[in-house]
VOGU-3710 file (C-alpha; in Angstrom, 3 decimals, decimal comma):
1> xxxxxxxxxx> 28,948/-14,809/37,827  31,147/-16,382/40,529  28,811/-19,369/40,861  28,772/-19,949/37,097  32,569/-19,844/36,861  32,946/-22,210/39,818  30,393/-24,598/38,323  32,220/-24,660/34,985  35,554/-25,459/36,608  33,971/-28,115/38,832
11> xxxxxxxxxx> 32,215/-29,699/35,877  35,395/-29,823/33,825  37,269/-31,401/36,723  34,620/-34,083/37,160  34,682/-34,864/33,438  38,476/-35,209/33,410  38,401/-37,395/36,516  35,736/-39,589/34,898  37,742/-40,011/31,701  40,923/-40,767/33,615
21> xxxxxxxxxx> 39,376/-43,220/36,064  37,505/-44,986/33,259  40,703/-45,437/31,271  42,603/-46,741/34,269  39,850/-49,213/35,189  39,462/-50,433/31,635  43,168/-50,796/30,836  45,032/-51,132/34,149  47,931/-53,231/32,815  48,079/-52,393/29,122
31> xxxxxxxxxx> 48,263/-48,668/29,792  51,061/-48,907/32,375  49,655/-45,944/34,311  52,028/-44,853/37,086  50,769/-41,359/37,835  53,601/-39,465/36,127  53,179/-36,215/34,198  53,553/-38,150/30,948  50,812/-40,552/32,029  48,447/-37,633/32,599
41> xxxxxxxxxx> 49,281/-36,295/29,147  48,700/-39,798/27,804  45,232/-39,931/29,318  44,468/-36,473/27,931  45,553/-37,677/24,493  43,320/-40,742/24,735  40,386/-38,586/25,789  41,068/-36,465/22,715  40,742/-39,506/20,454  44,228/-41,012/20,483
51> xxxxxxxxxx> 45,308/-39,716/17,074  48,436/-37,771/16,187  50,296/-36,773/13,035  53,871/-35,522/13,277  55,747/-34,115/10,289  59,293/-35,414/10,709  62,185/-33,987/8,741  64,350/-36,636/7,119  65,498/-38,032/3,795  64,519/-41,682/4,195
61> xxxxxxxxxx> 60,902/-42,853/4,240  61,723/-45,491/6,880  63,885/-43,190/8,959  61,354/-42,729/11,780  59,541/-46,054/11,505  61,137/-47,602/14,607  60,610/-44,404/16,581  56,964/-44,328/15,496  56,522/-47,947/16,591  58,184/-47,171/19,914
71> xxxxxxxxxx> 55,693/-44,382/20,605  52,612/-46,460/19,774  53,950/-49,408/21,771  54,664/-47,257/24,802  51,177/-45,725/24,604  48,601/-48,409/23,688  45,483/-46,955/22,173  47,423/-44,170/20,470  47,470/-44,047/16,691  50,419/-41,791/15,920
81> xxxxxxxxxx> 51,853/-41,394/12,440  55,287/-39,862/11,908  55,367/-38,706/8,291  58,883/-38,231/6,893  59,765/-35,787/4,137  62,533/-33,314/3,448  62,113/-30,390/5,837  62,184/-27,970/2,909  59,071/-29,675/1,535  57,300/-30,114/4,870
91> xxxxxxxxxx> 57,392/-26,376/5,511  55,850/-25,616/2,112  53,028/-28,072/2,783  52,449/-26,602/6,236  52,321/-23,041/4,878  49,764/-24,095/2,273  47,667/-25,948/4,854  47,713/-22,995/7,250  46,630/-20,664/4,458  43,698/-22,924/3,595
101> xxxxxxxxxx> 42,764/-23,655/7,208  43,368/-27,371/6,623  46,336/-28,126/8,903  47,244/-31,835/8,968  50,110/-32,204/11,482  49,865/-31,231/15,123  53,660/-31,162/15,434  56,514/-30,283/13,088  59,925/-31,730/13,984  62,174/-30,483/11,199
111> xxxxxxxxxx> 65,632/-29,157/10,318  64,623/-25,746/8,967  64,727/-23,863/12,265  64,198/-20,590/10,390  60,595/-21,678/9,823  59,914/-21,824/13,564  61,023/-18,230/14,065  58,755/-17,198/11,207  55,776/-19,238/12,405  56,190/-17,810/15,893
121> xxxxxxxxxx> 56,111/-14,260/14,527  53,024/-15,112/12,478  51,245/-16,443/15,568  50,943/-20,043/14,355  52,670/-21,793/17,275  51,364/-22,929/20,650  53,445/-22,026/23,665  54,406/-25,210/25,505  57,256/-26,077/27,839  57,242/-29,862/28,308
131> xxxxxxxxxx> 58,779/-31,628/31,315  62,594/-31,247/31,287  62,318/-28,124/29,112  64,439/-26,213/31,631  67,283/-28,677/30,989  67,360/-28,103/27,220  70,363/-26,054/26,067  69,388/-22,400/25,777  70,789/-21,974/22,262  68,440/-24,598/20,793
141> xxxxxxxxxx> 65,098/-23,569/22,255  62,825/-20,565/22,086  63,013/-18,709/25,420  59,237/-18,287/25,402  58,614/-21,995/24,811  57,184/-21,858/21,286  59,708/-24,348/19,868  62,279/-26,667/21,406  65,022/-28,908/20,046  64,238/-32,503/20,937
151> xxxxxxxxxx> 67,561/-33,978/19,810  70,933/-32,998/18,393  71,968/-34,305/14,991  75,534/-34,291/13,693  77,407/-35,024/10,452  81,052/-36,108/10,303  83,380/-38,430/8,350  82,134/-41,979/7,750  83,948/-44,999/6,334  83,888/-48,767/6,573
161> xxxxxxxxxx> 84,570/-50,047/10,084  87,404/-52,147/8,702  88,917/-49,100/7,009  89,001/-47,154/10,243  90,282/-50,196/12,124  93,258/-50,317/9,758  93,989/-46,623/10,308  93,172/-45,758/6,692  89,946/-43,768/7,136  89,652/-39,972/6,747
171> xxxxxxxxxx> 88,938/-37,840/9,819  90,148/-34,285/9,186  89,172/-32,022/6,266  92,500/-32,304/4,460  92,352/-36,115/4,547  89,697/-36,072/1,821  92,167/-34,480/-0,594  94,569/-37,421/-0,287  94,995/-39,072/-3,734  94,167/-42,475/-2,225
181> xxxxxxxxxx> 90,540/-41,363/-1,856  90,105/-40,461/-5,506  86,963/-42,169/-6,907  86,028/-43,284/-3,363  84,282/-40,147/-2,049  80,476/-39,941/-2,057  78,841/-36,699/-0,920  75,396/-35,160/-0,743  74,765/-32,242/-3,089  75,265/-29,121/-0,943
191> xxxxxxxxxx> 72,575/-27,213/-2,845  70,006/-29,933/-2,066  70,380/-29,939/1,739  70,870/-26,829/3,885  72,805/-28,764/6,549  75,303/-30,016/3,966  75,415/-26,536/2,441  76,503/-25,228/5,831  79,285/-27,837/5,932  80,593/-26,567/2,606
201> xxxxxxxxxx> 80,247/-22,973/3,741  82,501/-23,794/6,702  85,011/-25,509/4,389  85,161/-22,424/2,185  85,508/-20,134/5,215  88,449/-22,131/6,542  90,222/-23,347/3,391  88,960/-21,147/0,548  87,240/-22,093/-2,696  90,419/-23,781/-3,933
211> xxxxxxxxxx> 89,726/-26,550/-1,402  86,368/-27,182/-3,077  88,072/-27,301/-6,481  90,567/-29,877/-5,205  87,760/-31,888/-3,638  85,804/-31,957/-6,901  88,960/-33,130/-8,671  88,811/-36,277/-6,528  85,985/-37,423/-8,825  83,315/-37,267/-6,147
221> xxxxxxxxxx> 80,055/-39,185/-6,551  77,294/-36,656/-5,829  73,980/-37,960/-4,482  70,685/-36,849/-2,981  69,983/-37,387/0,716  72,393/-37,327/3,644  71,755/-41,006/4,367  72,585/-42,134/0,827  76,401/-42,021/1,179  76,333/-44,375/4,183
231> xxxxxxxxxx> 74,033/-46,773/2,328  76,277/-46,761/-0,758  79,393/-47,311/1,335  77,748/-50,059/3,361  76,449/-52,024/0,359  79,708/-51,566/-1,593  78,157/-49,468/-4,364  81,179/-47,239/-3,724  83,956/-49,744/-2,909  85,716/-48,781/0,320
241> xxxxxxxxxx> 83,913/-45,450/0,094  84,165/-42,440/2,397  81,993/-39,399/3,124  81,593/-36,454/5,492  77,992/-35,432/4,689  76,263/-38,084/6,789  75,363/-38,811/10,355  75,511/-42,173/12,071  74,657/-43,760/15,387  76,842/-42,875/18,364
251> xxxxxxxxxx> 76,038/-46,300/19,791  78,039/-48,977/17,916  75,761/-51,235/15,909  77,357/-54,670/15,435  75,366/-55,145/12,220  76,605/-51,911/10,637  79,620/-51,908/8,322  80,035/-48,139/8,483  81,322/-46,064/11,405  81,494/-42,339/12,079
261> xxxxxxxxxx> 84,593/-40,550/13,346  84,570/-37,003/14,701  87,525/-34,762/13,870  89,715/-33,241/16,542  90,798/-30,177/14,553  88,316/-29,713/11,714  84,823/-28,317/12,111  81,910/-30,747/12,294  78,226/-30,032/11,904  75,727/-30,279/14,745
271> xxxxxxxxxx> 72,291/-28,777/15,183  69,254/-29,044/17,412  66,313/-30,573/15,550  63,517/-28,315/16,738  59,867/-29,199/17,213  56,753/-27,135/17,818  53,035/-27,574/18,309  50,751/-25,535/16,099  48,146/-23,300/17,676  45,541/-24,903/15,395
281> xxxxxxxxxx> 46,851/-28,431/15,990  44,141/-31,051/15,311  45,304/-32,980/18,401  47,047/-30,638/20,876  46,954/-33,058/23,818  48,638/-35,811/21,811  51,156/-33,245/20,561  52,097/-32,351/24,130  52,487/-36,045/24,907  54,869/-36,425/21,958
291> xxxxxxxxxx> 57,031/-33,504/23,083  57,180/-34,725/26,680  57,919/-38,316/25,638  60,732/-37,263/23,304  62,424/-35,233/26,057  62,043/-38,043/28,601  65,074/-39,840/30,052  64,116/-43,018/28,224  64,240/-41,539/24,718  67,115/-39,133/25,352
301> xxxxxxxxxx> 69,294/-42,042/26,519  68,252/-44,318/23,663  69,812/-45,001/20,267  67,098/-42,808/18,713  69,042/-39,779/19,935  72,699/-38,991/19,270  73,631/-36,181/21,591  70,826/-35,210/23,913  69,358/-31,727/23,735  69,275/-31,850/27,554
311> xxxxxxxxxx> 72,183/-30,634/29,669  71,567/-33,195/32,408  71,786/-36,281/30,176  75,187/-37,936/29,982  76,617/-38,455/26,470  76,949/-41,877/24,885  79,957/-43,940/25,957  83,180/-42,673/24,432  81,881/-39,139/23,791  81,926/-35,840/25,638
321> xxxxxxxxxx> 78,973/-33,517/26,039  78,330/-31,654/22,813  79,198/-28,328/24,488  82,691/-29,635/25,288  83,662/-29,813/21,606  85,157/-26,475/20,514  84,876/-27,410/16,828  81,086/-27,349/16,503  78,225/-24,962/17,318  74,463/-25,349/17,224
331> xxxxxxxxxx> 73,940/-21,584/17,455  76,059/-20,854/14,374  73,982/-23,303/12,363  70,783/-21,552/13,529  72,218/-18,185/12,503  73,164/-19,604/9,099  69,686/-21,021/8,541  68,021/-17,706/9,374  70,111/-15,810/6,813  68,087/-16,963/3,805
341> xxxxxxxxxx> 69,694/-14,456/1,452  73,099/-16,008/2,066  71,727/-19,557/1,915  70,075/-19,014/-1,455  73,173/-17,293/-2,867  75,358/-20,243/-1,841  72,905/-22,700/-3,373  73,142/-20,915/-6,712  76,934/-20,854/-6,581  77,163/-24,584/-5,910
351> xxxxxxxxxx> 74,551/-25,314/-8,550  76,680/-23,435/-11,067  79,770/-25,304/-9,868  78,317/-28,830/-9,698  75,318/-28,624/-11,999  71,678/-29,311/-11,269  70,846/-31,914/-8,651  70,439/-35,287/-10,337  69,406/-38,762/-9,299  66,576/-40,459/-7,465
361> xxxxxxxx> 65,182/-38,913/-4,331  66,437/-40,705/-1,238  62,810/-40,940/-0,120  62,295/-43,524/-2,881  65,251/-45,662/-1,784  63,922/-48,862/-0,114  67,116/-49,017/1,971  66,298/-45,754/3,708
//
């Protein structure tokens, strides 16, 4: 028995060494092998076939295109596809695929953190703590390593750069009730996006439902997708428009016409966008590579990430660490998302107040 076990381990080691040495000899320059942990994961992924499908939560079909290209460029020979859809649709597809035994993605990287708790309980997730996992904030990762936030996303007021430069842009909650913004506000339907719903829940908690009534009286343009308001402001569909239901880059983009401003007194939304590998992942090695790559210094310091989910990564210039802002909380958003009874009740109330969601899906917008 001992000899058989030893032989199996020795054989597996020889096979791995053969695969690795063959890859290095065949692609010494293109593969940029340096001997790091990520490089070993890379070689494992190549040995597995080099394929990977990630279900990415988002509301623009092009939203992860540059990130997808970055991954495949960094790892030649890999054929990764980041498929974007609303998180609330991705989770339905995943549930159906798991039930049929036909799982497509190896990784889910989505907003609906409540799904990860459920999938963990159901035994669908693979335990994995990638490099730098210990540096991820405790409130946005599973302590057992079944899911981990790879980045922190935030929503706050946005307006034209020129509007903010002139001191005329809104920053605090009450600013949006100023008569000068009537007919200029564009917002995402709260009952179409759980993150936006949470923003409105916080507004009601702080200011009461009368604030929502006053906001509606500003003749708001209601749209689908959190990226749509920024697009409509930037292309002048809403002249000199303003919003608070969108994110934006923390690194100034000289080509962008729209900037984001974070309030000093009012609450702003932030959450850790969690990711997990499925136990029945078609390509588990490539999935581990994805997780490790996303948490690497290179990606966490890049424009692909707003605030890092890692404690040891310095914030973008001009910003403090996310934990230093008293007017936001990732944990509170997680708690909100897990209380599905409350979430669904709020959706119905806003649907009654604003009517059914209307308009084209943001996924069909060529600008997103």
